[in-house]
Residue, then its C-alpha position, 0 to 999 in steps of 0.5 A: m807127146l804126154r811125156a813132152g807136155q808133162g815134162a815142160a809143165r814140170r819145168i814151168r812149175r819149178a821156174f815160176r809162181p802160179g799165175r794166169v796162164l794163156v797157152a797158145c796152141g798151134p795146129g800141129n804137134n807143138g800145139g799138142d804139147g801145149f794141150v798137155i801142158a795146160h792139163d798138167l798146170r790146171a791139175h796143179g791148181w793153176e788158172v789156165t786158158v787155152a786158145l787155139l790157132g785155127a779150128r779144132d776140127r782140123l786137128t789130126g793125129d797126136a795133136a787131136e788126141a792131145a786136144a781131147y786130153w784137155d777137158g776144158p774150153i778151147e778159145m779162139l786165139t786172138a792178140e787181145r787174149v794176151e792182155s789178161a795173161e801173166i804167163f804166156v806159153d808159146a806152143l804155136f810152132g816148133a823147130g820144124l817151121t819153114r815159112p814166115v809167121e803171119g796173120v793172127a799168129a804174128e799179131v799174138l807174138d808181137r803183142a806178147a813181145t811188147r808186154s814182155a818187154g814192159g815186164g808185164l808178161t812171162v813167156v815160155a816157149v815150147d821147143v823153140p820160140s815160134g818163128v825161130h828156124g830150128d836148124t839155122g836160128q833165123v827168125l821167120g817173120t817174127a818171134c817173141p823172146a822167151d824167158l824159158t824155152v823147154t825143148f825135147h830129147c836134145l838141143k837144136p842148132g836154133h837154140l845156139l845160133h843167132p839171132g834165134g839163140r838170143l830169144c830162147g832165154g834159159i833153155r831146159v831139155v826134157d827127156i821124153g824116152i827117145d832111144p839115145a842111139a837114135p840118129a838125132l844123137t848119133e849123127p847130129a847136125a852139129r855138136m856143142i863145143s866142150p872139152r869132150l871133143w878133144d878128150g885125151l888129146l890135150t895132155p899135161a907135160g910129162p917128164d920126158d917132154h922138151k920144148y920141141t915135143r910141146g910144139h914150136v909155133l912160127v908166127l909170121a909178122g907183117a905190116m902191123p906187127g902188133a897183131a903178130r905180137l898178140a898171136a905169139r903171146s897167146a901161143r906161149h900162154m897156150g902151152a907151146g914149147l917154143v914160139t918164133v916170130c919172123a918179121p920184116e927187118e924194121a919190126v924186129p927190134l920192136i917185137a924182140g923187146d916185147a918178151p925175152g922168151l920170144i925168138v925174133q928174126e927177119i923173115p928168111y929167104d927160104l922159109e921151107a928150109f927154115v921150118a924144117g931146120r927149126k922143127v916148126a910144128a905149126i905156123v900162124v899167118g895173117p894177123g897184121l900181115g898187110r895186103g901187098a904182093d909180098a904178103r901174098r907170097l909169104v902166105e903161099a910160102a907158109m902153105a908150101c911148108v906143109v905143116p899145120t897152119v892157121l890162116d887169119a885176117d888179111v889172108f882172106s882179103l889177099f885171096a878173096g873170091g879165089r882159091l887158097p894156095r895148095g899146101g898142108p892142113a890149115v885152120l881158117t878163122p874168118h869173121g863174117g865179113e872175111f868169110s863172105r870175101l873168101f866164100a862169096k857164094l855161101d851166105p850164112r844168112q840164107i842157108g844157115r851157118i852150119a850149112a855155109v861153114s860145112r860147105a866152105a870146109a868141104n870146098c877148101g879142104h880145110t877146117v873153117l871156124l866162122k867167128g861170132p857170138d855163135s862161133t861155128v867150126a866145120a871139118p872137111d869130113g862133115r863134122c860140125a860144132i857150135l860154141d855158144g855164149a861168147p861174151a860181148t867183150l870179145a868184140t874188141g880189136g886184137t882178140g881174133d889175133v889171140l884166138a889165132g895164136a891159141i889155135g896155133a899152139l894147139l896144132a903144134r901140140g898135136l891136136p888135129g885141125f878140127e879139135a884144135a879149132c874147137a879147143g881154141a874157141w872154147f879156151h878163148r871164150e872161157a878166158a874172156r868169161w874169167l876176166g869178166g867186166t865190161a871191157l877187155l884188152p887182148e893182152d889180158l885175154a892172152d894172159a888169161l889163157 
């Protein structure tokens, strides 16, 4: 606790100029951290007031010892005390909170949020903003947005999952001396998506490579061929050696005129024979597919080919509430509404995104990527990863088709489903960041890959 509090105080001193500080301490270990922070800041000449939620004589264990470490007065916490502060240190409740914030604590946080929104108060959260569930990112009752969140040992899912992730401000992790072999690091609830997850799997072309060793992607087009065109464009820019689009007869001329490097033809009668004969390494089906009986049969035929397949968009309406067709390994890429249609009994808002996506992957036996500002990927074997920081410009029609094509190319290049989904989401985000701006065209996003 000393290491945690002193590390947090050091981060505060580095980030902000000295001012009048109110440290709001809760009745547990988060409050204990607050007492240590207060002691350190005052030792460095800062003007510090400590206010406690509840009675001091009810503190126990490390929190009681930390309160004794603070040798200044301890005030009773009220919302009015926030008014005179310039810096508010929220040490009320940490990541282990499981019930809604109520009463005086809620009043204090609401008052701090109001002052912060007006620019009159700087807020520092200890561990997580009080009220944010550390495992799900859900807000329990209320929470005050922080300018800086200082946490310990490692990030918690609630720092990345929304809405809690939006409330954390800048996040700093303090090493408090916990063994790196501790279960929280060796068996985490989830990992952050970064290139380390697919290290060594995505390699540059070598002198002996050719178009088939780089992977042949088949995109199946349907009622809205523009979506398939975006997926195919994305797959080519993501490094696929060859991309074929099979489309309804009337759409073939349109797609064929889109890019001379595409192979375009009508959807074959025997898709399985076509896939085997053309050495197709991955299939993308769903973008712009439509929701008729022919579309359903095409998805079933694609899965029967037993090659890695990306399932997206209309697939989740075609098989809403039911079982997906049997077949080879797949990566599912639903957004929130599509996820609820396919997995109606798994509500991320109730059980959290990690639990919902992990159970979905285990139930269907495929990798599932739940898209959003905090895209979450889970494999049937229990692995889970979170991508934070997706720019809002990705909330544009067609960007999901680009993601599907990118994952298809990565599958064709030999990445397993979980790694392909993680890598596709990461490149998708990085391309959007690289483009910048306030608006984004999916065509530009595919090119930026």
